[in-house]
C-alpha positions as CSV (number, residue, x, y, z in Angstrom):
1,X,18.5,-3.7,-17.8
2,X,19.1,-5.2,-14.3
3,X,17.0,-8.0,-12.8
4,X,15.2,-5.5,-10.6
5,X,14.4,-3.2,-13.6
6,X,13.0,-6.1,-15.5
7,X,10.9,-7.1,-12.5
8,X,9.6,-3.6,-12.1
9,X,8.7,-3.3,-15.8
10,X,6.8,-6.6,-15.5
11,X,5.0,-5.5,-12.3
12,X,3.9,-2.3,-14.0
13,X,2.6,-4.4,-17.0
14,X,0.8,-6.7,-14.6
15,X,-0.8,-3.8,-12.6
16,X,-2.1,-2.2,-15.7
17,X,-3.6,-5.6,-16.9
18,X,-5.3,-6.0,-13.5
19,X,-6.5,-2.4,-13.6
20,X,-8.2,-3.0,-17.0
21,X,-10.0,-6.1,-15.6
22,X,-11.1,-4.3,-12.4
23,X,-12.2,-1.2,-14.2
24,X,-14.5,-3.1,-16.5
25,X,-16.4,-4.5,-13.4
26,X,-16.3,-1.1,-11.7
27,X,-18.1,0.5,-14.7
28,X,-20.5,-2.3,-15.5
29,X,-21.4,-4.1,-12.3
30,X,-20.5,-7.2,-10.2
31,X,-21.7,-9.5,-7.4
32,X,-20.4,-9.2,-3.9
33,X,-19.7,-12.1,-1.5
34,X,-18.3,-12.3,2.0
35,X,-15.1,-14.2,2.8
36,X,-14.6,-16.2,6.0
37,X,-13.3,-13.1,7.8
38,X,-16.4,-11.1,6.8
39,X,-14.6,-8.9,4.4
40,X,-16.1,-8.4,0.9
41,X,-14.8,-9.9,-2.3
42,X,-16.0,-9.5,-5.9
43,X,-15.4,-11.1,-9.3
44,X,-13.2,-8.1,-10.0
45,X,-10.8,-9.0,-7.1
46,X,-10.3,-12.5,-8.3
47,X,-10.1,-11.6,-12.0
48,X,-7.6,-8.9,-11.4
49,X,-5.4,-11.1,-9.3
50,X,-5.5,-13.8,-12.0
51,X,-4.5,-11.2,-14.6
52,X,-1.5,-10.3,-12.5
53,X,-0.4,-14.0,-12.2
54,X,-0.9,-14.5,-15.9
55,X,1.7,-11.8,-16.6
56,X,4.2,-12.5,-13.8
57,X,4.0,-16.3,-13.8
58,X,5.4,-16.9,-17.3
59,X,7.9,-14.0,-16.9
60,X,9.3,-15.3,-13.6
61,X,8.5,-19.0,-13.4
62,X,10.8,-19.5,-10.3
63,X,8.9,-16.8,-8.3
64,X,6.1,-17.7,-5.9
65,X,2.9,-15.8,-5.1
66,X,1.1,-14.6,-2.0
67,X,-2.2,-13.0,-3.0
68,X,-5.1,-11.8,-1.0
69,X,-7.6,-13.8,-3.1
70,X,-5.8,-16.8,-4.5
71,X,-3.4,-17.5,-1.6
72,X,0.2,-18.7,-1.6
73,X,1.8,-20.9,-4.2
74,X,5.4,-21.7,-5.2
75,X,8.7,-20.3,-3.7
76,X,7.9,-18.2,-0.7
77,X,11.5,-16.9,-0.3
78,X,11.1,-15.0,-3.6
79,X,7.5,-14.1,-4.2
80,X,5.1,-11.6,-5.6
81,X,2.8,-10.2,-2.9
82,X,-0.5,-9.1,-4.4
83,X,-3.6,-7.1,-3.4
84,X,-5.6,-6.9,-6.7
85,X,-8.0,-4.3,-5.3
86,X,-6.8,-2.5,-2.2
87,X,-10.0,-0.7,-1.0
88,X,-12.6,-3.2,-2.1
89,X,-15.2,-1.5,0.1
90,X,-14.5,1.8,-1.8
91,X,-14.7,-0.1,-5.1
92,X,-18.1,-1.5,-4.1
93,X,-19.4,1.9,-3.2
94,X,-17.9,3.4,-6.4
95,X,-15.5,5.6,-4.5
96,X,-12.4,6.1,-6.7
97,X,-9.9,5.4,-3.9
98,X,-8.8,1.9,-4.7
99,X,-5.7,0.4,-6.4
100,X,-3.8,-2.6,-7.4
101,X,-0.8,-3.3,-5.2
102,X,2.1,-5.5,-6.2
103,X,5.4,-6.0,-4.3
104,X,8.3,-8.4,-5.0
105,X,9.8,-9.8,-1.8
106,X,13.2,-11.5,-1.8
107,X,14.4,-13.2,1.4
108,X,12.1,-11.0,3.4
109,X,13.0,-7.7,1.7
110,X,10.6,-5.8,-0.6
111,X,12.7,-4.9,-3.6
112,X,10.0,-3.9,-6.2
113,X,6.7,-2.1,-5.7
114,X,3.9,-0.8,-7.8
115,X,0.6,0.9,-6.9
116,X,-1.9,1.6,-9.7
117,X,-5.3,3.3,-9.5
118,X,-6.9,2.7,-12.9
119,X,-9.7,5.3,-12.2
120,X,-7.3,8.2,-11.9
121,X,-4.5,6.7,-14.0
122,X,-2.0,7.2,-11.2
123,X,0.8,4.7,-11.2
124,X,3.6,4.8,-8.6
125,X,6.6,2.5,-8.9
126,X,9.8,1.9,-7.0
127,X,12.7,-0.5,-6.9
128,X,15.2,-0.8,-4.1
129,X,17.9,1.8,-4.6
130,X,16.1,3.5,-7.6
131,X,13.9,6.1,-6.0
132,X,10.1,6.4,-6.1
133,X,8.3,7.6,-9.2
134,X,4.7,8.7,-10.0
135,X,3.7,8.5,-13.6
136,X,7.4,8.8,-14.6
137,X,8.3,11.7,-12.3
138,X,10.5,11.4,-9.3
139,X,8.7,11.9,-5.9
140,X,10.1,12.8,-2.5
141,X,8.7,13.2,1.0
142,X,8.3,16.7,2.4
143,X,10.9,18.4,4.5
144,X,8.6,19.5,7.3
145,X,10.2,18.9,10.6
146,X,7.7,20.5,13.0
147,X,4.6,18.4,14.1
148,X,2.6,21.6,14.3
149,X,3.0,22.1,10.6
150,X,2.4,18.4,9.7
151,X,-0.6,16.9,7.9
152,X,-1.7,13.7,9.7
153,X,-3.6,11.0,7.6
154,X,-5.5,8.1,9.1
155,X,-7.7,5.2,8.0
156,X,-10.5,3.6,10.0
157,X,-10.9,5.4,13.4
158,X,-12.9,2.6,14.9
159,X,-10.1,0.2,14.1
160,X,-7.6,2.5,15.8
161,X,-9.8,2.6,18.9
162,X,-10.3,-1.2,18.9
163,X,-6.5,-1.7,18.6
164,X,-5.9,0.4,21.8
165,X,-4.4,3.5,20.2
166,X,-7.2,5.9,20.6
167,X,-5.6,8.1,23.4
168,X,-2.3,8.2,21.5
169,X,-4.1,9.1,18.3
170,X,-5.8,12.0,20.0
171,X,-2.4,13.2,21.2
172,X,-1.2,13.0,17.7
173,X,-4.3,14.9,16.4
174,X,-3.7,17.7,19.0
175,X,0.0,17.9,18.0
176,X,-0.4,18.2,14.2
177,X,-1.6,21.0,12.1
178,X,-4.1,19.2,9.8
179,X,-5.8,15.9,9.8
180,X,-7.6,14.0,7.0
181,X,-8.9,10.4,6.6
182,X,-8.3,9.2,3.1
183,X,-7.4,5.7,4.1
184,X,-6.1,2.6,2.3
185,X,-3.1,2.8,-0.1
186,X,-3.6,6.5,-0.6
187,X,-2.2,7.6,2.7
188,X,1.2,6.0,1.8
189,X,1.3,7.5,-1.7
190,X,0.5,11.0,-0.3
191,X,3.3,10.8,2.2
192,X,5.7,9.5,-0.5
193,X,4.7,12.4,-2.8
194,X,5.3,15.0,0.0
195,X,1.7,16.0,0.2
196,X,1.3,14.8,3.8
197,X,3.8,13.9,6.6
198,X,2.3,11.1,8.7
199,X,-0.1,8.2,8.0
200,X,-1.3,5.7,10.6
201,X,-3.6,2.6,10.1
202,X,-4.2,-0.8,11.7
203,X,-5.9,-4.2,10.9
204,X,-3.6,-4.9,7.9
205,X,-2.2,-7.8,6.0
206,X,1.2,-7.9,4.2
207,X,-0.4,-7.4,0.8
208,X,-1.8,-4.1,2.0
209,X,1.7,-2.8,2.7
210,X,4.3,-4.5,0.5
211,X,4.7,-1.9,-2.3
212,X,3.6,1.0,0.0
213,X,6.5,0.5,2.4
214,X,9.0,0.5,-0.5
215,X,7.5,3.6,-2.1
216,X,7.7,5.6,1.2
217,X,11.3,4.5,1.8
218,X,12.5,5.1,-1.7
219,X,10.9,8.6,-1.5
220,X,13.1,9.3,1.5
221,X,10.6,8.6,4.2
222,X,10.3,5.9,6.9
223,X,7.9,3.0,7.4
224,X,7.4,0.9,10.6
225,X,4.5,-0.8,12.3
226,X,3.0,0.8,15.4
227,X,5.6,-1.0,17.6
228,X,8.4,0.7,15.7
229,X,9.5,-2.4,13.8
230,X,10.3,-2.0,10.1
231,X,8.0,-4.8,9.0
232,X,4.9,-5.4,6.9
233,X,3.9,-8.3,9.1
234,X,3.0,-6.5,12.3
235,X,-0.7,-5.8,11.3
236,X,-0.3,-2.1,11.3
237,X,1.4,0.7,9.3
238,X,3.0,4.0,10.3
239,X,4.6,6.0,7.5
240,X,6.2,9.4,7.7
241,X,8.6,11.8,6.0
242,X,11.2,10.4,8.4
243,X,11.9,13.7,10.1
244,X,8.8,13.4,12.3
245,X,8.7,9.6,12.8
246,X,10.1,9.2,16.3
247,X,8.3,12.1,17.8
248,X,5.0,11.1,16.2
249,X,5.3,7.5,17.1
250,X,6.2,8.4,20.7
251,X,3.0,10.4,21.0
252,X,0.9,7.6,19.6
253,X,2.5,4.9,21.8
254,X,3.0,6.7,25.1
């Protein structure tokens, strides 16, 4: 077993442990507080992130952490990037579109990624060079090469408007065949699985994107921010099956 295989196995274990913690709260109840940035947080968020650290910390004592709820600690050149519950607002409203996100970053490159939705049981995993997998089956992006046949996914429309992309988004809507607004992690996994071709969202942090970027790329797709940079640090995400990336991004940014 390679180092990346061992890291991926540990990340899967950690994601499942976090999912069990979060699911208990999801089914029984929890208190909601507001963080300094006016985004909600629950005991489930903090408990799930601690569960992840409890698994990965002893297994990789030299690795650092960057988590949405518990912050940064340890080596930041080789670190686990964690979003214990991506889609907290969905979680609070009992919408089953939320997931635990874990990515391993080494020297600025994401090399391991796991996305786990404990409500549906879906678990997607990837390591650099090893392909993308959903519940043990290989997944690949679609081969659609015509925007008119493409499915476009989006997250918060108000956020796109506030970020200055509204006119470009409307052009993209007009150019594509179908549009849906599932949001959060789900847009990336649907592109990776070949069920949609383009996903666009803004107002993001690196923990929203770390495993999602790797899954899309290992499935044969392409990920950039809205400036076209292949980065999880630009505050936005643009994922595609690769074939439509340049044309779709040009419409959005023109």
